C-alpha positions in Angstrom: -0.1 -0.4 0.2 2.8 2.6 0.6 4.3 1.8 -2.6 1.2 2.8 -4.5 0.7 5.9 -2.4 4.3 6.8 -3.6 2.7 6.3 -7.1 4.2 3.1 -7.9 2.3 0.1 -9.7 1.6 -2.5 -7.5 0.9 -6.3 -8.0 -0.1 -8.4 -5.4 -1.2 -12.1 -5.5 -2.3 -14.3 -2.5 -4.5 -17.4 -2.2 -6.7 -15.4 -0.2 -9.5 -13.7 -2.2 -10.6 -11.4 0.6 -7.6 -10.3 1.9 -6.4 -9.5 -2.2 -9.9 -7.6 -2.4 -8.5 -5.3 0.7 -5.3 -4.7 -0.8 -6.9 -3.8 -4.4 -9.3 -1.3 -2.6 -6.4 0.1 -0.2 -4.1 0.5 -3.4 -7.0 2.1 -5.3 -6.5 2.7 -9.4 -2.5 2.0 -8.9 -3.0 -1.7 -7.4 -3.9 -4.7 -9.3 -4.4 -8.7 -7.9 -4.4 -11.9 -8.8 -5.0 -15.1 -7.2 -1.7 -17.0 -7.3 -0.6 -20.0 -5.4 3.0 -19.0 -4.9 4.4 -22.8 -4.7 3.1 -23.5 -8.3 6.0 -22.8 -10.6 3.9 -22.2 -13.6 1.3 -20.1 -12.1 4.1 -18.0 -11.0 5.8 -17.6 -14.0 2.2 -16.8 -15.7 1.7 -13.9 -13.1 5.4 -12.5 -13.7 4.6 -12.4 -17.1 1.3 -10.7 -17.0 3.0 -7.8 -14.6 5.8 -7.3 -17.4 3.7 -6.9 -20.1 1.7 -4.4 -18.4 4.9 -2.5 -17.3 6.4 0.3 -19.9 9.9 -0.9 -21.6 12.8 -0.1 -19.9 16.2 1.2 -21.3 16.9 -2.3 -22.8 14.0 -2.1 -24.6 12.2 -4.6 -22.5 9.9 -4.8 -19.3 11.0 -6.0 -15.8 9.7 -5.7 -12.4 11.7 -3.0 -10.3 10.9 -4.5 -7.0 9.8 -8.0 -5.8 8.9 -8.3 -2.1 8.3 -11.9 -1.2 6.0 -11.4 1.7 4.1 -14.9 1.3 4.6 -17.1 4.4 3.5 -17.9 7.7 2.8 -21.0 10.1 -0.3 -22.1 7.7 -2.6 -22.5 10.8 -0.5 -25.0 12.5 0.7 -24.9 15.8 3.4 -26.1 18.2 3.8 -29.5 18.6 6.6 -32.0 19.8 9.0 -33.0 17.3 7.8 -36.6 17.0 4.1 -35.4 16.4 5.0 -33.3 13.2 3.9 -34.9 10.1 6.0 -34.7 7.2 3.6 -33.1 5.0 3.0 -30.4 7.5 6.8 -29.6 7.5 7.0 -29.7 3.9 3.7 -27.5 3.2 5.6 -24.7 5.5 9.0 -25.0 3.4 7.3 -24.9 0.4 5.2 -21.4 1.0 8.3 -19.5 3.0 11.2 -21.2 0.8 9.9 -22.3 -2.6 7.8 -19.4 -3.1 10.5 -17.0 -2.4 12.7 -19.1 -4.9 10.2 -19.5 -7.4 9.4 -15.8 -7.5 12.8 -14.6 -7.9 13.5 -16.9 -10.6 10.5 -15.5 -12.6 11.6 -11.9 -12.0 15.3 -12.2 -12.5 15.7 -12.6 -16.3 13.7 -9.1 -16.6 16.0 -7.6 -14.0 19.4 -8.5 -15.5 18.1 -6.9 -19.0 17.4 -3.9 -17.3 20.7 -4.4 -15.0 18.7 -3.3 -12.1 16.2 -4.5 -9.2 15.3 -4.8 -5.7 14.6 -8.3 -4.3 13.6 -8.1 -0.4 12.4 -11.4 1.4 10.2 -11.1 4.4 11.4 -13.3 7.2 11.2 -13.1 10.7 13.0 -13.1 14.0 12.3 -16.7 14.1 14.9 -17.1 11.3 17.2 -15.9 13.8 16.9 -17.4 17.0 14.4 -19.3 18.4 10.6 -19.1 17.1 7.9 -17.7 19.7 5.2 -20.2 17.9 7.5 -23.1 18.8 6.7 -24.3 15.3 10.4 -26.3 14.2 9.3 -25.9 10.6 8.8 -22.2 10.4 11.9 -21.4 12.4 13.8 -23.7 10.1 12.2 -22.0 6.9 12.6 -18.4 7.7 16.7 -19.5 8.6 16.4 -21.5 5.0 14.9 -17.9 3.5 18.0 -15.9 5.0 20.3 -18.1 3.4 18.5 -18.0 0.1 18.9 -14.0 0.3 22.3 -14.2 0.9 23.1 -16.7 -1.7 21.3 -14.7 -4.1 23.0 -11.3 -3.2 26.1 -13.0 -4.2 24.9 -14.4 -7.6 23.0 -11.2 -8.7 25.3 -8.3 -7.7 27.0 -8.2 -11.0 23.7 -7.5 -12.5 23.0 -4.4 -10.5 20.1 -6.6 -8.2 20.4 -6.3 -4.7 18.7 -8.8 -2.5 17.8 -8.4 1.1 15.8 -9.5 4.3 13.8 -8.0 6.5 13.2 -9.9 9.8 10.3 -8.6 11.9 9.6 -9.0 15.3 6.1 -9.6 16.7 3.6 -7.5 14.8 -0.1 -8.4 15.1 -0.9 -8.2 11.4 -3.3 -11.4 10.7 -5.6 -13.7 12.0 -2.8 -16.0 12.9 -0.5 -13.6 15.0 -3.7 -12.3 16.5 -4.7 -16.0 17.8 -0.9 -16.4 18.9 -1.0 -13.0 20.9 -4.5 -13.9 22.5 -3.1 -17.4 23.3 -0.6 -15.8 25.8 -2.7 -14.2 28.2 -2.3 -11.0 29.6 0.7 -12.3 32.1 2.4 -13.4 28.7 1.4 -10.3 26.8 2.8 -8.0 29.5 6.1 -10.2 29.4 6.7 -10.2 25.6 6.2 -6.2 25.3 8.4 -6.0 28.6 11.0 -8.2 26.6 11.3 -5.6 24.2 13.4 -2.5 24.6 11.1 0.0 22.8 8.1 -1.6 25.1 5.9 -2.3 22.0 4.9 -4.6 19.2 5.4 -3.7 15.9 2.9 -2.5 13.1 2.6 -3.3 9.6 3.7 0.2 8.9 6.8 -0.3 11.0 7.7 -3.4 8.4 6.5 -1.3 5.2 9.4 1.5 6.0 12.1 -0.9 6.4 11.1 -2.3 3.2 10.5 0.7 1.1 14.5 2.0 2.6 15.5 -1.4 1.2 13.7 -0.6 -2.1 15.0 3.1 -2.3 18.4 4.3 -4.2 19.6 5.1 -0.2 19.9 1.1 -0.2 22.0 1.0 -3.5 25.0 -0.5 -1.7 23.4 -2.7 0.6 22.9 -6.4 -0.3 22.9 -9.9 1.2 21.6 -8.3 4.6 18.9 -9.0 7.2 17.3 -5.8 8.5 16.0 -6.7 12.1 12.8 -4.7 12.6 12.0 -6.1 16.4 11.9 -2.7 18.6 15.7 -3.9 19.8 14.1 -7.4 20.8 
């Protein structure tokens, strides 16, 4: 939404139609959305083709995505369980969305970015990828750590083409039904302990994360790549 407010053409994709409708409404005439499963390589490719076709020609005579933000992810409704009770398919589902989805989207936009000689890829990870996950979900912590590894590797590979790849690792943000349920599950005492463990003494907001993404997408971050920007209030 912040990108649209600044005049960018914004394309969003999700499997949740209600959230897509909300995003489209908030972005106004500068926003377009499509239902896309980010774990489906063919569908991701078609989506990126549509986005590129809709844009203006760049200096190379082609069309390219300027900024890719990989923010699909989450725990997919799963809850923390002992390791021996975790089904392999549940483990894989979280990896598919959080890691494979980011890989497929980057894979689809990179040819255009290489032709243009520029580009920004920003992956949204989590503090869980840098330490222990508050969710208690083994796959989530592992997938977010894996996404950070993907970020660093792509930064090394794509830097010579003028493409930066960075990662934003948010702390606790009440931004969707899943995080809201998690927050409520802590109870008053747990909620107070969580906030008191944050030096700035408050939870994050979607705006905090958006500001970090906008910075990494801007010219101010032109010599920053392969980095993890932790946005966590100091936790």
